[in-house]
Short mmCIF file of the C-alpha atoms (twelve columns), coordinates in Angstrom:
data_MODEL
# 
_entry.id   MODEL 
# 
loop_
_atom_site.group_PDB 
_atom_site.id 
_atom_site.type_symbol 
_atom_site.label_atom_id 
_atom_site.label_alt_id 
_atom_site.label_comp_id 
_atom_site.label_asym_id 
_atom_site.label_seq_id 
_atom_site.Cartn_x 
_atom_site.Cartn_y 
_atom_site.Cartn_z 
_atom_site.pdbx_PDB_model_num 
ATOM 1   C CA . MET A 1   0.000   0.000  0.000   1 
ATOM 2   C CA . ARG A 2   1.402   3.377  -1.040  1 
ATOM 3   C CA . LYS A 3   1.438   6.315  1.340   1 
ATOM 4   C CA . TYR A 4   -0.971  9.112  0.417   1 
ATOM 5   C CA . GLU A 5   -0.943  12.786 1.284   1 
ATOM 6   C CA . ARG A 6   -3.256  15.763 0.964   1 
ATOM 7   C CA . TYR A 7   -2.556  18.089 -1.985  1 
ATOM 8   C CA . VAL A 8   -4.126  21.555 -2.146  1 
ATOM 9   C CA . LEU A 9   -4.875  22.370 -5.770  1 
ATOM 10  C CA . ALA A 10  -4.563  25.613 -7.714  1 
ATOM 11  C CA . LYS A 11  -7.501  27.534 -9.182  1 
ATOM 12  C CA . ASP A 12  -7.498  25.431 -12.389 1 
ATOM 13  C CA . ALA A 13  -9.193  22.727 -10.330 1 
ATOM 14  C CA . ALA A 14  -12.232 25.038 -10.049 1 
ATOM 15  C CA . ARG A 15  -12.701 24.815 -13.838 1 
ATOM 16  C CA . TYR A 16  -12.805 21.022 -13.653 1 
ATOM 17  C CA . PHE A 17  -15.185 21.228 -10.684 1 
ATOM 18  C CA . THR A 18  -17.506 23.540 -12.625 1 
ATOM 19  C CA . GLU A 19  -17.507 21.221 -15.647 1 
ATOM 20  C CA . CYS A 20  -18.488 18.274 -13.434 1 
ATOM 21  C CA . LEU A 21  -21.289 20.235 -11.769 1 
ATOM 22  C CA . GLU A 22  -22.593 21.433 -15.150 1 
ATOM 23  C CA . ALA A 23  -22.986 17.777 -16.175 1 
ATOM 24  C CA . GLY A 24  -24.876 16.893 -12.979 1 
ATOM 25  C CA . ASN A 25  -28.501 16.809 -11.916 1 
ATOM 26  C CA . THR A 26  -30.595 19.406 -10.086 1 
ATOM 27  C CA . LEU A 27  -28.479 19.412 -6.916  1 
ATOM 28  C CA . ALA A 28  -25.335 20.080 -8.969  1 
ATOM 29  C CA . LYS A 29  -27.054 22.973 -10.734 1 
ATOM 30  C CA . CYS A 30  -28.080 24.374 -7.331  1 
ATOM 31  C CA . LEU A 31  -24.462 24.108 -6.177  1 
ATOM 32  C CA . LEU A 32  -23.356 26.127 -9.215  1 
ATOM 33  C CA . ASP A 33  -25.892 28.819 -8.327  1 
ATOM 34  C CA . GLU A 34  -25.301 28.883 -4.564  1 
ATOM 35  C CA . VAL A 35  -21.579 28.197 -4.054  1 
ATOM 36  C CA . ASP A 36  -18.577 30.351 -4.884  1 
ATOM 37  C CA . LEU A 37  -15.755 27.840 -5.418  1 
ATOM 38  C CA . ASN A 38  -13.269 30.671 -4.847  1 
ATOM 39  C CA . ASN A 39  -14.494 30.878 -1.229  1 
ATOM 40  C CA . GLY A 40  -12.628 27.775 -0.117  1 
ATOM 41  C CA . GLU A 41  -9.941  25.367 -1.159  1 
ATOM 42  C CA . ILE A 42  -9.901  22.349 -3.426  1 
ATOM 43  C CA . PHE A 43  -7.778  19.411 -2.445  1 
ATOM 44  C CA . THR A 44  -7.242  15.728 -3.154  1 
ATOM 45  C CA . PHE A 45  -5.470  12.751 -1.643  1 
ATOM 46  C CA . LEU A 46  -2.842  11.156 -3.876  1 
ATOM 47  C CA . PRO A 47  0.286   9.049  -3.437  1 
ATOM 48  C CA . THR A 48  3.202   10.838 -1.800  1 
ATOM 49  C CA . GLY A 49  5.578   12.249 -4.393  1 
ATOM 50  C CA . ALA A 50  3.001   12.612 -7.172  1 
ATOM 51  C CA . LYS A 51  4.394   14.834 -9.911  1 
ATOM 52  C CA . PRO A 52  2.786   18.324 -9.984  1 
ATOM 53  C CA . GLY A 53  2.110   18.170 -13.722 1 
ATOM 54  C CA . ARG A 54  0.365   14.837 -13.298 1 
ATOM 55  C CA . ILE A 55  -1.793  15.986 -10.340 1 
ATOM 56  C CA . VAL A 56  -3.669  18.494 -12.541 1 
ATOM 57  C CA . GLU A 57  -4.570  15.861 -15.166 1 
ATOM 58  C CA . PHE A 58  -7.948  15.365 -13.492 1 
ATOM 59  C CA . ARG A 59  -9.435  13.249 -16.298 1 
ATOM 60  C CA . ASN A 60  -6.575  10.744 -16.529 1 
ATOM 61  C CA . GLY A 61  -6.235  7.592  -14.468 1 
ATOM 62  C CA . GLY A 62  -3.221  5.612  -13.315 1 
ATOM 63  C CA . LEU A 63  -2.241  8.018  -10.537 1 
ATOM 64  C CA . ALA A 64  -4.349  6.812  -7.613  1 
ATOM 65  C CA . GLU A 65  -5.846  3.539  -6.452  1 
ATOM 66  C CA . SER A 66  -9.610  3.625  -6.124  1 
ATOM 67  C CA . LYS A 67  -9.680  1.672  -2.843  1 
ATOM 68  C CA . GLU A 68  -7.199  4.028  -1.175  1 
ATOM 69  C CA . SER A 69  -8.950  7.131  -2.500  1 
ATOM 70  C CA . ILE A 70  -12.292 5.881  -1.185  1 
ATOM 71  C CA . SER A 71  -10.822 5.301  2.277   1 
ATOM 72  C CA . TYR A 72  -9.563  8.914  2.455   1 
ATOM 73  C CA . LEU A 73  -12.925 10.244 1.265   1 
ATOM 74  C CA . VAL A 74  -14.724 8.078  3.836   1 
ATOM 75  C CA . SER A 75  -12.522 9.577  6.551   1 
ATOM 76  C CA . GLU A 76  -13.393 13.138 5.424   1 
ATOM 77  C CA . ILE A 77  -17.109 12.301 5.399   1 
ATOM 78  C CA . GLN A 78  -16.898 10.665 8.813   1 
ATOM 79  C CA . LYS A 79  -15.260 13.774 10.281  1 
ATOM 80  C CA . PHE A 80  -17.946 15.954 8.748   1 
ATOM 81  C CA . LEU A 81  -20.853 13.821 10.000  1 
ATOM 82  C CA . ALA A 82  -19.395 13.858 13.525  1 
ATOM 83  C CA . GLY A 83  -19.944 17.631 13.797  1 
ATOM 84  C CA . ASP A 84  -22.912 19.401 15.330  1 
ATOM 85  C CA . GLY A 85  -26.372 20.058 13.995  1 
ATOM 86  C CA . GLY A 86  -28.162 18.205 11.226  1 
ATOM 87  C CA . ARG A 87  -25.299 17.200 8.983   1 
ATOM 88  C CA . ILE A 88  -26.111 15.425 5.736   1 
ATOM 89  C CA . VAL A 89  -24.098 14.009 2.866   1 
ATOM 90  C CA . LEU A 90  -25.874 13.567 -0.470  1 
ATOM 91  C CA . PHE A 91  -24.564 11.822 -3.570  1 
ATOM 92  C CA . GLU A 92  -26.155 12.215 -6.979  1 
ATOM 93  C CA . ASP A 93  -26.767 8.910  -8.734  1 
ATOM 94  C CA . ALA A 94  -25.911 9.652  -12.358 1 
ATOM 95  C CA . LEU A 95  -27.201 6.299  -13.632 1 
ATOM 96  C CA . SER A 96  -30.311 5.349  -11.646 1 
ATOM 97  C CA . ARG A 97  -33.760 6.787  -12.173 1 
ATOM 98  C CA . LYS A 98  -36.910 6.726  -10.063 1 
ATOM 99  C CA . GLY A 99  -38.639 3.378  -10.511 1 
ATOM 100 C CA . ASP A 100 -35.506 1.415  -11.456 1 
ATOM 101 C CA . PRO A 101 -35.946 -2.111 -10.045 1 
ATOM 102 C CA . ALA A 102 -32.299 -2.184 -8.891  1 
ATOM 103 C CA . LEU A 103 -32.898 0.631  -6.373  1 
ATOM 104 C CA . ALA A 104 -34.499 -1.784 -3.906  1 
ATOM 105 C CA . LYS A 105 -31.250 -3.785 -3.809  1 
ATOM 106 C CA . PHE A 106 -29.002 -0.814 -3.008  1 
ATOM 107 C CA . GLY A 107 -29.835 -0.717 0.707   1 
ATOM 108 C CA . THR A 108 -29.064 2.998  0.998   1 
ATOM 109 C CA . ARG A 109 -31.110 5.885  2.344   1 
ATOM 110 C CA . MET A 110 -32.504 7.477  -0.830  1 
ATOM 111 C CA . LEU A 111 -34.184 10.719 -1.780  1 
ATOM 112 C CA . LEU A 112 -35.945 11.427 -5.048  1 
ATOM 113 C CA . HIS A 113 -36.374 14.609 -7.049  1 
ATOM 114 C CA . GLY A 114 -38.531 14.017 -10.100 1 
ATOM 115 C CA . HIS A 115 -36.771 11.145 -11.866 1 
ATOM 116 C CA . GLU A 116 -33.442 11.816 -10.066 1 
ATOM 117 C CA . VAL A 117 -32.048 9.597  -7.302  1 
ATOM 118 C CA . TYR A 118 -29.853 10.804 -4.430  1 
ATOM 119 C CA . HIS A 119 -28.132 8.595  -1.853  1 
ATOM 120 C CA . CYS A 120 -28.116 10.153 1.611   1 
ATOM 121 C CA . LEU A 121 -26.043 9.802  4.772   1 
ATOM 122 C CA . LEU A 122 -27.015 11.249 8.155   1 
ATOM 123 C CA . ALA A 123 -24.998 11.388 11.384  1 
ATOM 124 C CA . SER A 124 -26.460 7.997  12.337  1 
ATOM 125 C CA . ASP A 125 -24.855 6.549  9.173   1 
ATOM 126 C CA . SER A 126 -21.292 7.473  10.136  1 
ATOM 127 C CA . ARG A 127 -19.813 3.959  10.298  1 
ATOM 128 C CA . PRO A 128 -17.066 3.588  7.651   1 
ATOM 129 C CA . GLU A 129 -18.751 0.523  6.143   1 
ATOM 130 C CA . ARG A 130 -22.029 2.385  5.714   1 
ATOM 131 C CA . ILE A 131 -20.334 5.423  4.147   1 
ATOM 132 C CA . THR A 132 -18.310 3.216  1.781   1 
ATOM 133 C CA . TRP A 133 -21.386 1.223  0.733   1 
ATOM 134 C CA . THR A 134 -23.448 4.356  0.105   1 
ATOM 135 C CA . LEU A 135 -20.859 6.203  -1.939  1 
ATOM 136 C CA . THR A 136 -19.976 3.149  -4.034  1 
ATOM 137 C CA . GLN A 137 -23.671 2.677  -4.881  1 
ATOM 138 C CA . ALA A 138 -23.781 6.270  -6.121  1 
ATOM 139 C CA . MET A 139 -20.556 6.084  -8.150  1 
ATOM 140 C CA . SER A 140 -20.652 5.928  -11.917 1 
ATOM 141 C CA . PRO A 141 -17.746 5.668  -14.339 1 
ATOM 142 C CA . HIS A 142 -18.415 9.050  -15.920 1 
ATOM 143 C CA . LEU A 143 -19.728 11.303 -13.129 1 
ATOM 144 C CA . PHE A 144 -19.647 11.414 -9.336  1 
ATOM 145 C CA . ILE A 145 -20.946 14.371 -7.312  1 
ATOM 146 C CA . GLY A 146 -21.514 14.628 -3.578  1 
ATOM 147 C CA . VAL A 147 -22.178 17.391 -1.079  1 
ATOM 148 C CA . MET A 148 -21.547 17.700 2.661   1 
ATOM 149 C CA . THR A 149 -24.116 20.091 4.046   1 
ATOM 150 C CA . ILE A 150 -26.299 21.075 6.989   1 
ATOM 151 C CA . LEU A 151 -30.065 21.359 6.976   1 
ATOM 152 C CA . GLY A 152 -30.809 21.365 10.694  1 
ATOM 153 C CA . PRO A 153 -32.303 18.509 12.721  1 
ATOM 154 C CA . GLU A 154 -35.872 19.829 12.605  1 
ATOM 155 C CA . ARG A 155 -35.842 20.179 8.810   1 
ATOM 156 C CA . ILE A 156 -34.257 16.744 8.324   1 
ATOM 157 C CA . SER A 157 -37.231 15.056 9.968   1 
ATOM 158 C CA . THR A 158 -39.782 16.955 7.873   1 
ATOM 159 C CA . GLU A 159 -38.066 17.466 4.503   1 
ATOM 160 C CA . LEU A 160 -35.676 14.570 3.946   1 
ATOM 161 C CA . HIS A 161 -37.808 11.591 3.079   1 
ATOM 162 C CA . GLY A 162 -39.114 10.388 -0.265  1 
ATOM 163 C CA . GLU A 163 -39.437 13.330 -2.673  1 
ATOM 164 C CA . VAL A 164 -37.411 16.464 -2.021  1 
ATOM 165 C CA . SER A 165 -38.381 19.850 -3.387  1 
ATOM 166 C CA . ASP A 166 -36.386 22.330 -5.443  1 
ATOM 167 C CA . ALA A 167 -36.379 24.598 -2.383  1 
ATOM 168 C CA . THR A 168 -34.850 21.880 -0.190  1 
ATOM 169 C CA . LEU A 169 -32.128 21.113 -2.741  1 
ATOM 170 C CA . LYS A 170 -31.376 24.830 -3.022  1 
ATOM 171 C CA . ALA A 171 -31.183 25.103 0.799   1 
ATOM 172 C CA . LEU A 172 -28.846 22.091 0.952   1 
ATOM 173 C CA . ALA A 173 -26.611 23.629 -1.723  1 
ATOM 174 C CA . GLY A 174 -26.540 26.995 0.030   1 
ATOM 175 C CA . LYS A 175 -25.436 25.456 3.339   1 
ATOM 176 C CA . SER A 176 -22.781 23.216 1.795   1 
ATOM 177 C CA . HIS A 177 -19.521 22.847 3.660   1 
ATOM 178 C CA . GLY A 178 -17.913 20.547 1.129   1 
ATOM 179 C CA . ILE A 179 -18.406 19.247 -2.395  1 
ATOM 180 C CA . VAL A 180 -16.883 16.117 -3.893  1 
ATOM 181 C CA . VAL A 181 -16.419 15.271 -7.567  1 
ATOM 182 C CA . GLY A 182 -14.872 12.198 -9.123  1 
ATOM 183 C CA . ALA A 183 -11.498 12.584 -10.793 1 
ATOM 184 C CA . TYR A 184 -8.552  10.646 -12.193 1 
ATOM 185 C CA . ASP A 185 -10.732 8.355  -14.329 1 
ATOM 186 C CA . SER A 186 -12.887 7.400  -11.304 1 
ATOM 187 C CA . GLU A 187 -9.808  6.436  -9.282  1 
ATOM 188 C CA . GLY A 188 -9.829  9.529  -7.062  1 
ATOM 189 C CA . PHE A 189 -11.747 12.588 -5.930  1 
ATOM 190 C CA . LEU A 190 -11.419 16.348 -5.670  1 
ATOM 191 C CA . ILE A 191 -12.911 17.905 -2.557  1 
ATOM 192 C CA . TRP A 192 -13.908 21.549 -2.161  1 
ATOM 193 C CA . SER A 193 -14.037 22.810 1.413   1 
ATOM 194 C CA . ARG A 194 -15.692 26.114 2.315   1 
ATOM 195 C CA . SER A 195 -13.459 28.711 3.974   1 
ATOM 196 C CA . THR A 196 -14.204 29.093 7.661   1 
ATOM 197 C CA . GLN A 197 -13.367 32.809 7.705   1 
# 
């Protein structure tokens, strides 16, 4: 197993992030409207000693190992879910649609918006196995988008079940603390983290 480290990325990563969000579903479009990617930092976890020129080749594989990348992302999600007050992680499912027979087999907490499917994690889902299972069910070879956000405990119980509204997705986007997109030919991730200042 190779040693990995955290790499903070330059502003060109924001272009890649924007392209991914533009290809996403309603939540991704809300993120584009509600989040200023310049108000935070974008980082990734890659093997120690990765060449700088290679790190910015976000569409190319062969740099990271999917299993290792997932374990670092799971750790980031776990830390986020451990915080205070109604924390939620949502992943867009780029392949599944409402009514797909396979959805019943996924075993994840799901939300629907029209025909779109979102996999959801709450603080009670913070075990590494549960996070790993949920995010791997949402992954697709061409697009992966997730958001770490806060809605508030009272709104979770009333708004996060079954169908979610445009207003709820917009509220989730506006309160986002982190956004994740797939990178490196689905072998890694880029993570945007909101500035705390």
